C-alpha positions in Angstrom: 80.1 56.6 25.3 77.4 54.6 27.3 76.3 56.6 30.5 74.7 54.5 32.8 73.5 57.2 35.2 71.1 58.6 32.6 70.2 55.4 32.1 68.3 55.2 35.0 67.4 58.4 35.2 69.4 58.9 38.5 72.1 61.8 39.1 76.0 61.1 39.4 75.4 61.5 43.6 72.4 58.9 44.2 72.2 57.0 46.7 71.7 53.7 46.9 67.9 54.1 47.5 67.3 56.2 45.1 68.9 53.6 42.5 67.1 50.5 43.9 64.1 52.8 43.5 64.8 53.7 40.1 65.9 50.0 38.5 62.0 49.4 39.7 60.1 51.5 38.2 62.3 51.8 34.7 61.5 47.3 34.8 58.3 48.1 35.2 58.3 49.3 32.0 61.4 48.1 29.9 61.1 44.5 30.6 60.2 42.4 27.0 57.0 41.1 29.0 55.5 44.6 29.1 57.0 46.5 26.7 56.9 44.9 22.9 58.7 47.7 21.3 61.9 46.6 19.5 64.7 48.2 21.4 63.1 46.9 24.5 64.9 43.8 25.0 68.5 45.8 24.3 67.4 48.8 26.6 66.7 46.1 29.4 69.6 44.6 29.5 71.5 47.9 29.7 69.1 48.7 32.7 70.2 45.9 34.1 74.0 46.6 33.6 73.3 49.7 34.7 71.8 48.9 37.5 74.4 45.9 38.7 77.6 48.6 38.2 76.4 51.4 40.1 74.8 49.3 43.1 78.5 48.1 43.2 80.6 50.1 45.6 84.6 49.0 43.6 82.0 48.8 40.2 81.1 52.2 40.8 84.5 53.9 42.0 85.7 52.5 39.5 83.3 53.1 36.1 83.2 56.8 37.3 86.7 56.8 37.2 87.5 55.2 34.1 84.1 54.6 32.3 83.1 50.8 31.0 86.3 50.3 29.2 88.4 50.8 33.0 85.7 48.1 34.2 86.4 45.3 31.3 89.8 46.9 32.3 89.9 45.5 35.7 88.1 42.2 35.7 85.1 43.0 36.0 82.0 40.9 34.4 80.6 43.3 32.4 77.9 40.8 30.6 74.9 42.1 32.3 72.5 39.9 35.2 69.9 39.8 32.3 72.4 37.8 29.1 71.5 34.6 30.2 67.4 35.7 30.1 65.3 37.9 31.6 63.1 35.6 34.1 59.6 36.6 35.5 59.6 40.3 36.1 57.1 39.4 39.5 60.6 37.8 40.6 63.3 40.1 39.1 61.2 43.2 41.7 60.0 40.6 44.3 63.5 40.3 44.8 63.7 43.7 46.6 61.0 43.1 49.1 61.3 41.9 52.4 65.0 42.9 53.3 66.0 40.2 51.3 69.1 41.6 48.8 69.6 41.1 45.0 71.9 42.2 42.8 74.5 41.7 45.0 73.1 43.3 48.1 72.8 41.7 51.7 69.9 41.0 54.3 69.1 44.3 55.7 66.4 42.8 58.8 66.1 39.6 61.1 62.9 39.1 63.4 64.3 38.7 67.0 62.7 35.1 67.5 62.5 35.7 70.9 60.7 39.1 71.1 57.1 39.2 72.2 54.7 36.9 69.9 50.8 37.3 70.4 49.2 34.2 70.4 46.7 32.1 67.7 43.4 33.6 67.4 40.3 31.1 67.8 36.7 29.7 66.3 33.7 28.5 68.0 30.6 27.3 66.6 27.5 27.9 68.9 23.7 27.9 67.7 20.9 29.3 69.0 17.5 29.5 68.4 15.7 32.3 66.2 14.2 34.2 69.7 17.6 34.1 71.2 19.5 35.3 68.3 16.7 38.0 68.1 16.8 39.6 71.8 20.5 38.5 72.8 21.2 36.6 76.2 24.2 35.6 77.9 25.6 32.3 78.0 28.0 30.1 78.7 30.3 28.6 76.6 33.5 26.2 76.9 36.1 26.2 74.9 39.8 24.6 74.4 42.8 26.8 74.2 46.3 27.4 74.9 47.5 28.8 78.3 51.2 29.1 79.7 52.9 26.5 81.4 52.3 27.3 85.6 55.0 24.6 86.1 57.5 26.6 84.3 56.4 29.9 83.2 56.4 29.4 79.7 60.1 29.0 78.7 60.0 24.8 78.2 63.0 23.8 80.6 62.3 22.2 83.5 63.0 23.9 87.0 66.2 25.0 88.0 67.5 24.7 84.1 66.9 27.3 81.6 66.8 27.8 77.6 70.1 27.7 75.9 71.7 29.7 72.9 70.8 27.7 69.9 74.9 26.9 68.6 73.6 26.5 65.1 72.1 29.7 64.7 73.6 31.8 67.7 69.8 32.9 69.0 69.0 34.8 65.6 66.3 31.6 64.9 67.2 32.1 61.3 70.3 30.8 59.0 71.9 32.9 56.2 72.4 31.1 52.9 74.5 32.8 49.5 72.9 31.9 46.4 74.3 32.8 43.3 71.8 33.2 39.6 72.2 34.7 36.6 70.0 38.0 38.2 73.0 38.2 40.8 73.7 36.9 44.2 70.4 36.4 46.7 70.6 36.0 50.1 68.5 33.3 51.5 67.1 33.5 55.0 65.4 30.3 56.1 64.4 28.9 59.4 67.2 27.3 61.4 66.3 23.6 61.2 67.2 23.3 64.8 65.8 25.3 67.0 62.6 25.7 64.7 63.2 29.4 64.7 63.4 29.9 68.6 66.7 31.1 68.5 66.9 28.1 72.1 67.4 25.1 72.7 66.1 23.0 76.1 68.2 20.3 77.3 65.6 19.5 80.2 62.1 19.8 79.0 59.5 20.9 81.2 57.8 17.3 82.2 54.6 19.2 82.1 54.2 20.4 78.6 57.1 18.8 77.3 58.8 21.8 76.4 56.2 23.8 74.5 55.5 26.0 76.9 51.8 25.7 76.5 48.8 23.8 77.8 45.8 22.7 76.5 43.3 23.7 79.0 39.5 23.5 78.7 38.1 27.1 79.4 34.4 28.2 79.9 32.6 31.6 80.7 29.9 33.6 79.6 29.3 35.8 76.9 26.7 38.5 76.2 25.5 37.7 72.8 23.9 41.4 71.8 20.0 41.3 70.6 19.8 41.4 66.9 22.6 38.5 65.5 21.9 36.9 62.5 23.4 33.9 60.5 27.2 33.8 60.6 27.4 37.6 62.9 30.3 37.3 64.9 32.1 38.1 68.3 35.2 38.7 69.3 36.1 38.0 73.0 39.3 40.0 72.9 42.2 37.4 75.1 40.5 34.0 74.8 42.2 32.7 71.7 46.1 31.1 72.2 47.9 32.2 74.9 51.5 34.3 73.2 55.0 33.7 73.3 57.9 35.2 75.5 55.7 37.1 77.1 53.3 38.3 74.2 49.5 38.9 74.3 47.6 36.3 73.8 45.1 36.0 70.5 41.5 36.2 70.5 38.2 34.3 70.7 35.8 34.9 67.7 32.5 32.9 68.4 30.5 32.6 65.2 26.4 32.1 65.5 24.7 29.8 64.0 20.7 30.5 63.8 18.3 28.0 63.9 15.3 28.7 61.1 12.0 29.4 62.9 8.7 27.9 61.4 6.4 30.5 61.8 9.1 33.8 61.6 11.1 35.0 57.9 13.6 36.9 58.4 15.2 39.5 56.1 17.3 41.5 58.1 15.6 43.3 60.5 12.4 43.1 58.8 9.9 39.3 59.8 7.1 38.3 57.9 4.8 35.6 58.9 1.4 34.0 56.7 -1.6 34.2 57.7 -4.2 32.7 55.9 -8.2 33.5 55.6 -11.2 33.0 54.4 -12.9 35.2 51.3 -15.6 36.4 53.6 -13.1 37.4 55.7 -11.3 38.7 52.6 -14.6 40.8 51.1 -16.3 41.9 54.6 -12.2 42.7 56.8 -12.1 41.6 59.8 -10.3 41.6 63.5 -7.9 38.5 63.8 -5.2 37.7 66.5 -1.7 36.4 65.5 1.6 35.5 67.2 4.4 38.2 67.1 8.0 37.5 68.4 6.4 40.2 72.0 3.4 37.7 72.0 -0.2 37.8 70.9 -1.2 41.0 69.2 -4.7 41.9 67.2 -4.6 43.0 63.5 -7.0 44.8 61.2 -7.1 43.0 58.2 -9.0 46.0 55.3 -12.3 45.1 53.7 -11.7 44.2 50.3 -8.2 42.8 50.9 -6.2 40.9 48.5 -4.3 37.5 48.3 -1.3 38.1 48.7 -1.9 41.9 50.1 0.4 43.0 53.6 -0.3 44.4 57.1 2.6 46.3 58.8 3.3 46.1 62.2 5.7 48.7 63.1 8.3 48.1 65.4 8.0 44.7 66.1 10.6 43.3 64.1 14.4 42.8 64.8 16.2 44.7 66.9 19.3 47.2 65.4 22.6 45.9 66.6 24.1 49.2 66.8 20.8 50.6 68.2 19.0 48.0 70.2 16.2 50.6 71.0 15.4 50.5 67.3 13.4 47.5 65.5 12.0 46.4 62.0 8.4 45.8 61.0 6.9 42.8 61.2 5.2 42.1 58.1 1.9 39.4 57.8 1.3 38.3 54.1 -2.2 37.6 53.7 -3.1 34.7 51.9 -6.9 34.0 50.8 -7.9 30.5 51.3 -10.7 28.7 49.7 -12.4 26.2 51.0 -12.5 22.5 49.7 -15.4 21.3 52.3 -18.1 22.9 53.1 -21.5 22.8 54.8 -25.4 22.4 52.6 -25.9 26.1 53.9 -22.7 27.5 52.6 -23.5 25.8 49.4 -26.8 27.5 49.1 -25.2 31.0 50.5 -22.4 30.7 47.6 -25.1 30.2 44.9 -26.6 33.5 45.4 -23.3 34.9 45.6 -22.5 33.7 42.7 -25.6 34.3 41.3 -25.2 37.7 42.2 -22.3 38.6 40.7 -23.0 36.8 37.2 -25.5 37.4 36.5 -26.6 33.2 35.6 -27.6 30.7 37.5 -25.5 28.6 39.5 -25.1 24.9 37.6 -22.8 22.2 38.3 -20.2 21.9 40.5 -20.1 25.3 43.0 -16.9 25.6 44.2 -15.7 25.5 41.5 -17.9 28.8 40.3 -17.1 29.9 43.9 -13.5 29.5 43.2 -13.8 31.4 39.4 -15.7 34.8 41.6 -12.6 35.1 43.9 -9.6 34.9 41.4 
């Protein structure tokens, strides 16, 4: 004799939740798409038959008293839900989710259409200069959002009237249909087509908002942009999105930052980079030069013997850390030794002597080409 309780792995006093849970676990391992054992198909059919029997109170009572033969004699269908095919495993398991009934059990929960609903979040894109992003600022922004209609207070109904309960869904905002499939009876819940899920119908719409309960309005506010924001940074402004429904809270406004590139500074996280061109003489002998930084002009020292591509670091002159604005990255100066393309006669003579000193040979031909050879 087939023992349905043993097939599901539950005790004879198991509740429906335990039976559903056991079926889910077993179905994952026995479905023919997953289990390639020769007897997996037959075991999966038995699993479905056991579940369909024990989840139904009448079938279970008959089975407990008379066994499988008693089900046949009582006129119950004992073929099982999977005799006509198995279906997709995800579809089978999803039938247990979201309160939707499957294999004979019904819909368990419904959303209250008149419960407070939060408003939608909004996005606003703004552009900042490189320096504004580095140091932050207070900025005025303008945007459109939905506000509660002042004429009807958000009901959507004209003054002196009020919304009525939808006769189609009786105020639930949803309609239910029962579908019968090879897997059993399913309760399909959909939004009411007459009230579009609100549960109410408005016979006299508000003229100001045309029954929507909300109106679109431009708003202007000041926001604080913190120092150190980068390209595509987001700033959340709470409560400045679209108005909620039925007294629900407004959504949020998300300001997305777009930073203009700088011709002088290049940013990498909290560090900034600039390029400094120096002459061969400065590279050899060293020098002190004035450069532009985020904080204004400053003097840096180029060490003697500086090579092309060497860097000079100015600590704490970079971008502030957003969470700790008192801390900043570094300003890194990348040195580029530039060979002159045109020089005076006096410079030619000096380079000629330099060439002879470095090579021990007499300078001939194009002196500039030989000078390049010295520095590369």
